C-alpha positions as CSV (number, residue, x, y, z in Angstrom):
1,M,24.9,-93.5,73.7
2,F,22.1,-93.7,76.2
3,L,22.6,-90.1,77.2
4,L,22.5,-89.0,73.6
5,S,19.3,-90.9,73.0
6,A,17.7,-89.4,76.1
7,A,18.7,-85.9,75.0
8,L,17.2,-86.5,71.6
9,L,14.0,-87.8,73.3
10,L,13.7,-84.7,75.5
11,T,14.2,-82.5,72.4
12,S,11.5,-84.4,70.6
13,V,9.1,-84.1,73.5
14,A,9.7,-80.4,73.8
15,F,9.2,-79.8,70.1
16,S,5.9,-81.8,70.1
17,S,4.6,-79.9,73.1
18,P,4.0,-76.4,71.8
19,D,2.8,-73.5,73.8
20,T,-1.0,-73.4,74.4
21,V,-2.9,-70.2,74.8
22,N,-6.1,-71.0,76.6
23,V,-8.6,-68.2,76.0
24,A,-10.1,-68.7,79.5
25,T,-6.8,-67.5,81.0
26,L,-7.3,-64.3,79.1
27,G,-10.7,-63.8,80.6
28,L,-12.9,-65.3,77.9
29,K,-15.3,-67.8,79.5
30,P,-17.6,-70.1,77.5
31,D,-21.3,-69.3,77.7
32,S,-20.7,-65.8,79.1
33,R,-22.3,-64.1,76.0
34,I,-19.6,-61.3,76.2
35,N,-18.0,-60.2,73.0
36,A,-15.2,-62.7,72.2
37,V,-13.5,-60.5,69.6
38,P,-11.0,-58.6,71.8
39,Y,-10.0,-61.7,73.7
40,V,-9.3,-63.7,70.5
41,Q,-7.2,-60.8,69.3
42,K,-5.1,-61.0,72.4
43,A,-4.7,-64.7,71.9
44,L,-3.6,-64.2,68.3
45,Q,-1.1,-61.5,69.3
46,A,0.4,-64.0,71.7
47,C,1.2,-66.3,68.7
48,K,3.4,-63.8,66.9
49,D,6.8,-65.3,66.1
50,K,5.8,-68.5,68.0
51,P,5.3,-71.3,65.4
52,G,3.6,-74.3,66.9
53,T,1.3,-72.3,69.3
54,V,-2.2,-73.7,69.9
55,I,-5.1,-71.4,70.8
56,Y,-7.6,-73.4,72.8
57,F,-11.2,-72.7,73.6
58,P,-12.9,-74.7,76.4
59,K,-16.1,-76.2,74.9
60,G,-19.1,-73.8,75.1
61,R,-20.7,-70.9,73.3
62,Y,-18.8,-67.8,72.2
63,D,-20.4,-64.7,70.8
64,F,-18.8,-62.4,68.3
65,W,-20.1,-58.9,67.7
66,P,-18.8,-56.3,65.2
67,H,-17.8,-53.9,67.9
68,Q,-14.0,-54.1,68.3
69,C,-13.6,-56.1,65.0
70,I,-10.7,-55.3,62.9
71,E,-12.0,-53.7,59.7
72,K,-10.0,-54.3,56.5
73,V,-10.4,-53.7,52.8
74,Y,-10.7,-57.0,51.0
75,Y,-11.8,-57.5,47.4
76,E,-13.4,-61.0,47.7
77,S,-14.1,-63.0,44.6
78,N,-17.7,-63.6,43.6
79,T,-18.8,-61.4,46.5
80,T,-20.5,-58.0,46.6
81,V,-18.0,-55.2,47.4
82,N,-18.8,-53.9,50.8
83,N,-15.6,-52.5,52.3
84,P,-14.2,-52.5,54.8
85,R,-15.0,-56.1,55.8
86,R,-15.6,-56.8,59.5
87,C,-13.2,-59.5,60.6
88,A,-14.2,-61.2,63.8
89,I,-11.1,-63.5,63.9
90,L,-8.2,-62.3,61.8
91,I,-5.3,-64.7,61.5
92,E,-2.8,-62.4,59.8
93,G,0.9,-62.8,59.2
94,L,1.2,-65.9,61.4
95,S,2.9,-69.2,60.9
96,G,2.4,-72.6,62.4
97,V,-0.7,-71.7,64.5
98,T,-3.5,-74.1,65.4
99,M,-6.9,-72.8,66.6
100,D,-8.5,-75.7,68.5
101,C,-12.0,-74.6,69.3
102,G,-12.8,-77.6,71.4
103,G,-16.1,-78.5,69.8
104,S,-17.5,-75.0,70.6
105,D,-20.4,-73.0,69.1
106,F,-19.2,-69.7,67.6
107,V,-22.3,-67.4,67.3
108,Y,-22.0,-64.3,65.2
109,H,-24.1,-61.1,65.1
110,D,-24.8,-58.6,62.4
111,R,-22.9,-58.7,59.1
112,I,-19.4,-60.0,59.9
113,Q,-16.7,-62.4,58.6
114,P,-16.2,-65.2,61.2
115,F,-12.7,-66.2,60.1
116,T,-10.1,-64.5,57.9
117,I,-6.7,-66.1,57.2
118,D,-4.4,-63.6,55.5
119,R,-0.8,-64.0,54.5
120,S,-0.3,-66.9,56.9
121,N,1.2,-70.4,56.5
122,D,0.7,-73.8,58.2
123,I,-2.6,-72.8,59.9
124,T,-5.1,-75.2,61.3
125,V,-8.7,-74.4,62.4
126,K,-10.7,-77.2,63.9
127,K,-13.6,-78.4,66.1
128,V,-16.1,-75.5,65.7
129,S,-19.6,-74.7,64.6
130,I,-20.4,-71.3,63.0
131,D,-23.9,-69.9,63.2
132,W,-26.1,-66.8,63.8
133,D,-29.0,-66.4,66.2
134,I,-30.7,-64.2,63.6
135,P,-29.7,-65.6,60.2
136,L,-29.1,-63.4,57.2
137,T,-31.5,-65.5,55.1
138,A,-35.0,-66.2,56.4
139,E,-37.3,-69.2,56.1
140,C,-41.0,-69.9,56.5
141,E,-43.7,-72.6,56.3
142,V,-46.5,-72.5,53.7
143,M,-49.7,-72.7,55.8
144,E,-52.4,-72.1,53.3
145,T,-52.8,-71.5,49.5
146,A,-55.6,-70.1,47.4
147,P,-56.0,-68.7,43.9
148,E,-55.5,-65.1,45.2
149,Y,-53.2,-65.5,48.2
150,M,-50.8,-67.6,50.2
151,D,-50.3,-67.7,54.0
152,I,-46.9,-68.2,55.4
153,R,-45.6,-68.6,59.0
154,I,-42.3,-67.0,60.0
155,D,-40.6,-67.4,63.3
156,P,-40.5,-63.7,64.4
157,V,-37.8,-64.4,67.0
158,E,-35.3,-66.0,64.6
159,S,-36.3,-63.9,61.6
160,P,-37.7,-60.5,62.8
161,Y,-39.7,-58.7,60.1
162,V,-41.7,-55.6,59.3
163,I,-44.1,-54.9,56.5
164,E,-43.4,-51.7,54.7
165,K,-45.6,-50.5,51.8
166,G,-47.0,-54.0,51.5
167,K,-43.6,-55.6,51.2
168,L,-41.9,-58.1,53.6
169,V,-38.7,-56.6,55.0
170,F,-36.5,-58.4,57.4
171,V,-34.6,-56.7,60.2
172,G,-31.7,-57.8,62.3
173,E,-28.8,-56.8,64.4
174,G,-27.8,-53.6,62.6
175,W,-29.3,-54.4,59.2
176,K,-32.5,-54.3,57.2
177,S,-33.2,-55.9,53.8
178,Q,-36.2,-56.6,51.6
179,W,-37.1,-60.1,50.4
180,W,-36.1,-60.6,46.8
181,G,-35.7,-64.4,46.1
182,T,-37.3,-67.7,47.1
183,M,-36.5,-71.4,47.1
184,E,-39.0,-74.1,47.9
185,F,-38.1,-77.2,50.0
186,D,-40.1,-80.4,50.3
187,R,-41.5,-80.9,53.8
188,T,-40.7,-84.6,53.9
189,T,-37.3,-84.9,52.2
190,R,-36.2,-81.3,52.8
191,N,-34.8,-81.3,49.3
192,V,-35.4,-78.5,46.8
193,A,-38.9,-79.1,45.5
194,Y,-39.2,-80.9,42.1
195,K,-39.2,-78.6,39.1
196,T,-38.8,-75.4,41.0
197,G,-35.2,-74.2,41.1
198,D,-34.5,-71.1,39.1
199,W,-37.8,-71.5,37.3
200,G,-39.3,-70.0,40.4
201,C,-41.6,-71.7,42.9
202,M,-44.1,-68.9,42.6
203,G,-43.9,-68.0,38.9
204,G,-43.1,-64.7,37.2
205,G,-44.3,-61.5,38.7
206,W,-44.5,-62.9,42.2
207,N,-42.9,-59.8,43.8
208,N,-46.0,-57.8,43.0
209,Y,-47.5,-59.4,46.1
210,K,-49.0,-57.3,49.0
211,A,-48.2,-58.5,52.5
212,K,-50.5,-58.3,55.4
213,E,-49.9,-59.6,58.9
214,I,-52.8,-61.8,60.2
215,S,-51.2,-62.4,63.6
216,P,-47.7,-62.3,64.9
217,G,-45.6,-64.6,62.6
218,L,-48.6,-65.4,60.2
219,V,-48.4,-63.3,57.0
220,R,-50.8,-63.3,54.1
221,L,-49.3,-62.6,50.6
222,N,-52.0,-61.3,48.4
223,Y,-51.4,-62.0,44.7
224,A,-52.6,-64.4,42.0
225,F,-49.3,-66.4,42.0
226,K,-48.7,-68.2,38.7
227,R,-47.5,-71.2,40.7
228,L,-48.3,-71.9,44.4
229,P,-45.9,-73.8,46.6
230,A,-47.3,-77.0,48.2
231,K,-49.0,-76.5,51.5
232,G,-46.7,-77.7,54.3
233,N,-43.5,-77.1,52.3
234,F,-40.9,-74.7,53.4
235,L,-39.7,-71.5,51.7
236,V,-36.2,-70.0,52.0
237,L,-36.7,-66.2,51.7
238,R,-33.5,-64.6,50.4
239,H,-33.2,-61.0,51.3
240,S,-29.6,-59.9,51.7
241,E,-26.3,-59.5,49.8
242,R,-23.4,-61.9,49.8
243,D,-20.9,-59.5,51.4
244,H,-18.8,-61.5,53.9
245,A,-17.5,-65.0,53.6
246,G,-17.9,-67.5,56.4
247,M,-14.1,-68.0,56.2
248,F,-11.8,-66.0,53.8
249,I,-8.4,-67.5,53.0
250,I,-6.1,-65.2,51.1
251,D,-2.4,-65.1,50.2
252,S,-1.9,-68.1,52.5
253,R,-0.3,-71.5,52.2
254,N,-0.8,-74.9,53.9
255,V,-4.2,-74.4,55.5
256,L,-6.1,-77.3,57.2
257,V,-9.7,-76.9,58.2
258,E,-11.3,-79.9,59.9
259,D,-14.3,-80.9,62.0
260,L,-16.1,-77.6,61.3
261,N,-19.9,-77.0,60.8
262,M,-20.7,-74.0,58.7
263,Y,-24.4,-73.7,59.7
264,H,-24.8,-70.2,58.3
265,N,-22.8,-67.2,56.9
266,A,-23.3,-63.9,55.1
267,G,-22.1,-65.0,51.7
268,L,-19.8,-67.7,50.4
269,G,-19.1,-70.4,53.0
270,I,-15.3,-70.8,52.7
271,L,-13.7,-68.6,50.1
272,S,-10.1,-69.3,49.2
273,Q,-8.4,-66.8,47.0
274,F,-4.7,-66.8,45.8
275,A,-4.1,-69.5,48.3
276,E,-1.9,-72.7,48.0
277,N,-2.3,-76.2,49.4
278,L,-5.6,-76.4,51.2
279,T,-7.2,-79.3,53.0
280,F,-10.8,-79.5,54.2
281,R,-11.7,-82.6,56.2
282,R,-15.1,-83.3,57.8
283,V,-16.3,-79.8,57.0
284,N,-20.1,-79.6,56.8
285,C,-22.1,-76.8,55.2
286,V,-25.6,-77.9,56.4
287,P,-28.6,-76.6,58.3
288,N,-28.2,-76.5,62.1
289,P,-30.0,-79.7,63.2
290,A,-30.4,-78.4,66.8
291,K,-32.5,-75.5,65.4
292,K,-34.4,-77.6,62.9
293,R,-33.5,-75.1,60.1
294,I,-34.1,-75.7,56.5
295,L,-31.4,-73.4,55.1
296,S,-27.7,-73.4,55.6
297,G,-25.3,-71.1,53.7
298,H,-26.3,-67.9,51.9
299,D,-24.4,-69.0,48.7
300,D,-21.6,-71.4,47.7
301,G,-20.1,-73.9,50.2
302,F,-16.4,-74.0,49.2
303,H,-15.3,-71.5,46.6
304,Y,-11.8,-71.6,45.2
305,S,-10.8,-68.6,43.1
306,N,-7.3,-68.4,41.6
307,C,-5.6,-71.0,43.9
308,K,-2.7,-73.3,43.3
309,G,-1.0,-76.4,44.7
310,N,-3.3,-79.1,46.0
311,I,-6.9,-78.7,47.1
312,T,-8.2,-81.7,49.1
313,V,-11.9,-82.1,50.1
314,D,-12.6,-85.3,52.1
315,Q,-15.6,-86.5,54.1
316,C,-17.5,-83.2,53.8
317,R,-21.2,-82.7,53.5
318,F,-23.3,-80.0,51.8
319,K,-27.1,-79.5,52.2
320,A,-29.6,-76.7,51.5
321,L,-27.1,-74.1,50.3
322,M,-28.4,-71.3,48.2
323,D,-25.7,-71.9,45.5
324,D,-23.1,-74.5,44.5
325,P,-21.4,-76.7,47.1
326,I,-18.0,-76.5,45.4
327,N,-16.7,-74.1,42.7
328,V,-13.1,-74.1,41.5
329,H,-12.1,-71.6,38.9
330,G,-9.7,-68.9,37.8
331,T,-10.7,-65.3,36.9
332,S,-10.4,-64.2,33.3
333,V,-10.0,-60.6,32.5
334,R,-10.6,-58.6,29.4
335,I,-8.0,-56.8,27.3
336,M,-9.3,-53.2,26.9
337,E,-6.4,-51.6,25.1
338,K,-2.8,-52.3,23.9
339,V,-0.9,-49.5,25.7
340,D,2.5,-50.2,24.1
341,A,4.4,-53.2,22.8
342,N,4.7,-54.9,26.2
343,T,1.7,-53.4,28.1
344,L,-2.0,-54.1,28.2
345,L,-4.9,-52.2,29.9
346,C,-7.2,-54.9,31.4
347,K,-10.5,-55.0,33.2
348,F,-12.3,-57.2,35.7
349,M,-15.6,-57.8,34.0
350,H,-17.8,-59.1,36.7
351,E,-18.9,-56.6,39.4
352,Q,-18.4,-59.2,42.2
353,S,-14.9,-60.1,41.1
354,V,-12.9,-56.9,41.1
355,G,-9.9,-55.3,42.9
356,M,-7.8,-58.5,43.2
357,I,-4.0,-58.4,42.8
358,W,-4.4,-60.5,39.7
359,A,-0.8,-61.2,38.8
360,R,2.8,-60.9,40.1
361,E,6.2,-60.8,38.5
362,G,7.2,-64.0,36.7
363,E,3.7,-65.5,36.6
364,N,2.5,-67.3,33.4
365,I,-0.4,-65.7,31.6
366,G,-2.5,-67.2,28.8
367,Y,-3.8,-65.1,25.9
368,I,-7.4,-66.3,25.1
369,E,-9.2,-65.6,21.8
370,N,-12.6,-65.0,23.3
371,N,-14.7,-66.3,20.4
372,S,-13.1,-69.7,20.1
373,M,-12.0,-69.7,23.8
374,L,-8.6,-71.1,22.7
375,T,-5.4,-70.1,24.4
376,V,-3.3,-68.8,21.5
377,A,-0.1,-67.7,23.3
378,N,1.6,-67.2,26.7
379,G,3.6,-64.5,28.4
380,L,5.4,-63.8,31.6
381,V,4.4,-60.9,33.8
382,D,6.9,-58.1,34.5
383,K,4.6,-55.7,36.5
384,F,1.0,-55.5,37.7
385,E,-0.3,-52.0,38.4
386,A,-3.8,-51.4,39.8
387,L,-5.5,-48.3,38.4
388,S,-8.9,-48.8,40.1
389,P,-10.9,-51.8,41.5
390,E,-11.9,-52.6,37.9
391,L,-8.9,-51.6,35.8
392,F,-5.2,-52.5,35.8
393,R,-2.1,-52.3,33.6
394,L,-0.2,-55.5,32.9
395,R,3.4,-55.3,31.6
396,F,5.0,-58.4,30.1
397,K,8.7,-59.3,30.0
398,E,8.4,-59.9,26.2
399,P,6.3,-58.0,23.6
400,V,2.7,-59.0,23.4
401,P,2.3,-61.4,20.4
402,A,1.0,-60.1,17.1
403,G,-2.8,-60.5,16.7
404,I,-3.6,-60.0,20.4
405,E,-6.1,-57.2,20.6
406,A,-8.8,-55.6,22.6
407,G,-11.6,-58.0,23.3
408,F,-9.3,-61.0,23.9
409,A,-9.1,-62.3,27.5
410,L,-6.3,-63.3,29.8
411,E,-6.0,-66.2,32.3
412,N,-3.4,-66.5,35.0
413,L,-2.1,-70.0,34.6
414,T,0.2,-69.9,37.6
415,W,-2.8,-69.9,39.9
416,T,-4.4,-73.2,38.8
417,P,-4.8,-76.0,41.4
418,S,-5.1,-79.7,41.4
419,V,-8.2,-81.0,43.1
420,L,-9.1,-84.2,45.0
421,I,-12.7,-84.5,46.2
422,T,-13.5,-87.8,48.0
423,N,-16.0,-89.5,50.4
424,S,-18.3,-86.4,50.4
425,R,-22.0,-85.9,50.2
426,F,-23.6,-83.3,47.8
427,E,-27.2,-83.2,48.9
428,S,-30.0,-81.0,47.6
429,C,-28.8,-77.3,47.2
430,R,-30.1,-74.5,45.1
431,A,-28.0,-75.2,42.1
432,R,-25.4,-77.7,41.0
433,G,-23.0,-80.0,42.9
434,I,-19.4,-79.4,41.8
435,L,-18.2,-76.7,39.4
436,L,-14.8,-77.2,37.9
437,S,-12.6,-75.0,35.7
438,T,-9.0,-75.7,36.3
439,P,-6.2,-77.3,34.1
440,G,-4.7,-79.1,37.2
441,K,-5.2,-82.8,37.9
442,V,-8.8,-83.4,39.2
443,V,-10.1,-86.6,40.9
444,I,-13.7,-86.8,42.0
445,E,-14.1,-90.2,43.7
446,N,-16.5,-92.1,46.0
447,N,-19.0,-89.3,46.5
448,F,-22.8,-89.2,46.9
449,F,-24.8,-86.7,44.8
450,E,-28.4,-85.7,45.0
451,S,-27.9,-82.2,43.5
452,S,-31.0,-80.3,42.5
453,G,-29.3,-79.4,39.2
454,S,-26.4,-81.0,37.5
455,A,-24.2,-83.0,39.8
456,I,-21.0,-82.0,38.1
457,L,-20.5,-79.0,35.8
458,I,-17.3,-78.5,33.9
459,A,-17.6,-75.0,32.5
460,G,-15.1,-72.3,31.4
461,D,-15.8,-68.8,30.2
462,A,-14.2,-65.6,29.0
463,N,-17.3,-63.6,27.9
464,N,-19.9,-63.6,30.7
465,W,-19.0,-64.9,34.2
466,Y,-15.3,-64.8,33.3
467,E,-14.6,-67.9,35.3
468,S,-11.7,-69.4,33.5
469,G,-10.0,-72.8,33.2
470,G,-10.0,-75.4,30.5
471,V,-9.5,-78.9,32.2
472,N,-6.6,-81.2,31.1
473,D,-7.0,-84.2,33.4
474,V,-10.3,-85.1,35.1
475,L,-11.2,-88.5,36.6
476,I,-14.8,-89.0,37.8
477,R,-14.9,-92.5,39.4
478,K,-16.9,-94.6,41.8
479,N,-19.5,-92.0,42.6
480,Y,-23.2,-92.5,43.2
481,F,-25.6,-90.2,41.4
482,S,-29.1,-90.6,42.9
483,D,-32.4,-90.0,41.3
484,Q,-32.7,-86.7,43.1
485,C,-30.1,-85.2,40.7
486,L,-31.3,-82.8,38.0
487,T,-34.8,-82.3,39.4
488,S,-34.7,-78.6,38.6
489,M,-33.2,-76.4,35.9
490,Y,-30.4,-74.0,36.5
491,Q,-27.9,-72.4,34.1
492,F,-25.8,-75.0,32.1
493,C,-27.7,-78.0,33.6
494,E,-27.9,-80.0,30.3
495,A,-27.3,-83.4,32.0
496,I,-26.3,-85.0,35.3
497,I,-22.7,-84.5,34.2
498,S,-22.6,-81.3,32.1
499,I,-19.5,-80.2,30.3
500,Y,-20.5,-76.8,29.0
501,P,-17.8,-74.2,28.2
502,E,-19.3,-71.0,26.9
503,I,-17.8,-70.8,23.4
504,P,-19.4,-68.2,21.2
505,K,-18.0,-69.7,18.0
506,P,-17.0,-73.3,18.4
507,D,-15.0,-74.9,15.5
508,A,-14.8,-78.6,15.1
509,A,-11.5,-78.3,13.2
510,K,-9.8,-76.7,16.2
511,P,-8.6,-78.4,19.4
512,G,-11.2,-78.9,22.1
513,F,-11.5,-76.4,25.0
514,H,-11.4,-79.3,27.5
515,R,-9.2,-82.4,27.4
516,N,-8.8,-85.8,29.0
517,I,-12.0,-86.4,31.0
518,R,-12.7,-89.9,32.2
519,I,-16.0,-91.0,33.7
520,E,-15.8,-94.5,34.9
521,N,-17.4,-97.1,37.3
522,N,-20.1,-94.7,38.6
523,Q,-23.7,-95.6,39.5
524,F,-26.5,-93.4,37.9
525,D,-30.1,-93.8,39.1
526,L,-32.2,-92.1,36.3
527,Y,-35.8,-91.0,36.1
528,D,-35.1,-88.7,33.1
529,Y,-33.1,-88.8,29.9
530,P,-29.9,-86.7,30.1
531,V,-26.9,-88.4,31.7
532,L,-24.0,-86.8,30.0
533,Y,-23.7,-83.6,27.9
534,A,-20.3,-82.7,26.5
535,K,-19.2,-79.8,24.4
536,S,-15.7,-79.2,22.9
537,V,-13.8,-82.1,24.6
538,D,-10.8,-83.9,23.2
539,N,-10.4,-87.4,24.7
540,L,-13.5,-88.2,26.7
541,S,-14.4,-91.6,28.0
542,F,-17.6,-93.0,29.6
543,T,-16.8,-96.5,30.6
544,G,-17.8,-99.2,33.2
545,N,-20.8,-97.2,34.5
546,T,-24.1,-98.6,35.7
547,L,-27.3,-96.9,34.7
548,T,-30.5,-98.0,36.4
549,A,-34.1,-96.8,35.9
550,S,-36.1,-95.0,38.5
551,N,-39.7,-93.7,38.6
552,S,-39.3,-91.2,41.4
553,F,-40.4,-88.3,39.3
554,P,-42.0,-87.7,35.9
555,P,-39.4,-86.8,33.2
556,W,-39.4,-83.1,32.4
557,H,-36.0,-82.1,31.0
558,P,-36.1,-80.5,27.5
559,R,-33.1,-82.6,26.4
560,K,-34.6,-86.0,25.4
561,V,-31.2,-87.7,24.9
562,S,-29.1,-89.8,27.2
563,V,-25.7,-88.7,25.9
564,S,-25.2,-85.5,23.9
565,L,-21.8,-84.8,22.3
566,E,-20.9,-81.6,20.4
567,Y,-17.6,-80.7,18.8
568,C,-15.9,-83.6,20.6
569,K,-13.0,-85.8,19.5
570,G,-11.6,-89.1,20.7
571,V,-14.7,-90.2,22.6
572,I,-14.9,-93.7,24.0
573,I,-18.2,-95.2,25.3
574,K,-18.0,-98.9,26.3
575,D,-18.6,-101.5,29.0
576,N,-21.5,-99.7,30.6
577,V,-24.4,-101.7,32.1
578,I,-27.6,-100.0,31.0
579,D,-31.0,-101.0,32.4
580,P,-33.4,-101.6,29.5
581,K,-35.9,-99.4,31.4
582,V,-33.6,-96.3,31.3
583,M,-35.3,-93.6,29.2
584,G,-33.8,-92.9,25.8
585,R,-30.7,-95.0,25.9
586,N,-29.7,-92.9,22.9
587,I,-26.8,-90.7,21.8
588,H,-26.8,-87.6,19.6
589,L,-23.8,-86.1,17.9
590,T,-23.4,-82.5,16.7
591,E,-20.5,-81.3,14.5
592,M,-18.7,-84.6,14.9
593,K,-17.6,-87.4,12.5
594,K,-18.2,-91.1,13.1
595,K,-14.5,-91.6,13.7
596,D,-14.7,-89.2,16.6
597,L,-16.7,-91.8,18.6
598,Q,-15.8,-95.4,19.5
599,M,-18.7,-97.2,21.1
600,G,-19.0,-100.7,22.3
601,K,-21.9,-103.1,21.7
602,A,-25.1,-102.8,23.7
603,Q,-24.4,-99.3,24.7
604,F,-26.5,-96.3,23.3
605,L,-28.5,-96.1,20.1
606,M,-27.5,-93.4,17.6
607,D,-30.2,-90.7,17.5
C-alpha cells in the first residue's frame, strides 16, 4: 500500500512540474534591447505537442520590432482592415501553454500586434506590461489660450511631429499620420473634462487651424476656436487608425489573462472573436504611471465579438481609454438576396467588421425583422461560403421561412456568451463604461463607475452598427455610480444606465427587444436628472437602490427626467431610498399603460 501511494505521489509531482522554457537559455536577455521576436518564436516552437509547458521571461525589459514578425491575414472585428497583421507573439495551434512574463515590460515598436492567440486551448498569459516608447496616440498640455490661437506643449521625444502645410503631423517608427481628433482631460482629476466628450473640446471647424512651431515642443494653433480648452489641461491628440489589437484571441478556448497592464496599443486593447470561456483577472487598461501619461489605449479596453461560453472579468481597471472599457456583442449581417429556397446572400455592413467566418455547420441563426428588431424565426446552418470580405452565401438545412426577405438581418445565436463582471473600476474614458448585447446570463456586481458617458449601455442594432444581441437575463447589483458619470454626451447616453436598442419602428403591442433586467442595491451619486432610460424591455426592475444628491457639476443633460420608460412592460420600481435633494425625482412613460408599471410609495413622481 505504501509503495502504491509513493508511486502515485511521484506521478502527481511529475505531472505538476511541467517543462519550463526560459527565454534566457535561448539567448534572449532582459534589458538587452535586441528584437525579442525570433527568440519568442523559438520558445513557442518548443511547446508544440507539449501541454503543460511554461515559457518564462526573467524580469526586465523586452523589445519587439516588426522585423521577423509573422505576418498573417486577420479580419478583426471593429478594426480597420490593414492586412497582413504583424504578430509579435503568435500563439497558434497550441494547447496547455502558460506564458509567465515574470513582471516584465514588453515594449513594442511601429504598428504591431503584441499578442495573438489563434486556434489554441488552455492558454495563460500573465505578469506583463505592454507599452510603446513612441505611442500611436499623442498628448499635449494647454499652455496658453487667446481668442485667435492656442499654444500647446508636446514632448517631441515621446511624440515626434512635423508641421506640413500648416497641419500637425505625427511621425514614428515606420509611420506618419495627421491629427484628426481630440479629447480634453482635467489637469487635477485627469478625467475627461466636463461637457466636452463628443461635443468637441474645441468646437466645430477646429481642424481649420494653422500650426506654427514657436520653439521645439511648443506649437501655436492659429484659429478662432469656438471653444477653448482650459489652460493647464491636457489634450489627447488622436492621429492614427485602429489597425492592430493589443491582444487578439480568435478561435480559441479556455484562455486566462491575469496581472497584465495594457498601457498602450494600436487599436482595441484585448479583442476576443469567436472564442470560448475567457477569464481576465487583474488586467488594467490604464496610462503608464511611470511615464506620467494621460492616455492609455487607442480605443476599447476589452472587446468581445461573437464569443460563447463564459466571460469573466474580475478586479480589472480602465482609465483614459479613447473608447468603451468593455463591449460585448454579436455581429448582425444583412440579407441581400434570396438565392434559392435554402440559400441567402448576406453582407457584413460595417466596414470595420468584415471578412469573418461568421457561421459553421449546425449553428443556430436568428432571422431578424430589421424594423421591429424582433427575431421572427430560427434556422440551422448547412454551409458558409465566403465570396469576398463583405459578401457570403449561407445555406440552411431547412428552407428559409416564408416572409424572410432582403433587408432582414441575421444573428448567430450559437456565439452568445454569459458574462460576469465584478470588483472592477470603470474610470473616466472617452465614452461609456460597459456595453452589452448578449442573450446569455449577465451579472455586473460590486464595480465602481465614473464613466464620462453612460456607465452601462445595453444596446442592440441591425441597421447601423450591426452589433446584435437582445438580452434575456441581466443583474446589475451592488455597484457604485459616482457623480463623475455622464459628464459628457456620447451616442446613446440617455441616462447613467441607458437601455437603448435601435428600433426603427417600435410597437408597444409586440414583445420587448430586451427582457429580464434587474437593477438592485446600487448607489447612485447624482448631480443631474437622468438615472435610468429604458426602451423596449419586458420585465425590468429598479429596486433597493440608493440615490444621493451631489453638486459637483451644474446639470446639463437635455433629458430632465430621472427615469424614462418607453415601450416597456412588467416594470417594478420600489424600495429605493431617494434623497429629497435629487433633481427631478420624476418618471416619464412613453407608449405604456399604467398597468405596465408597479411603483412603490415614496419613489418617483409621475411626469
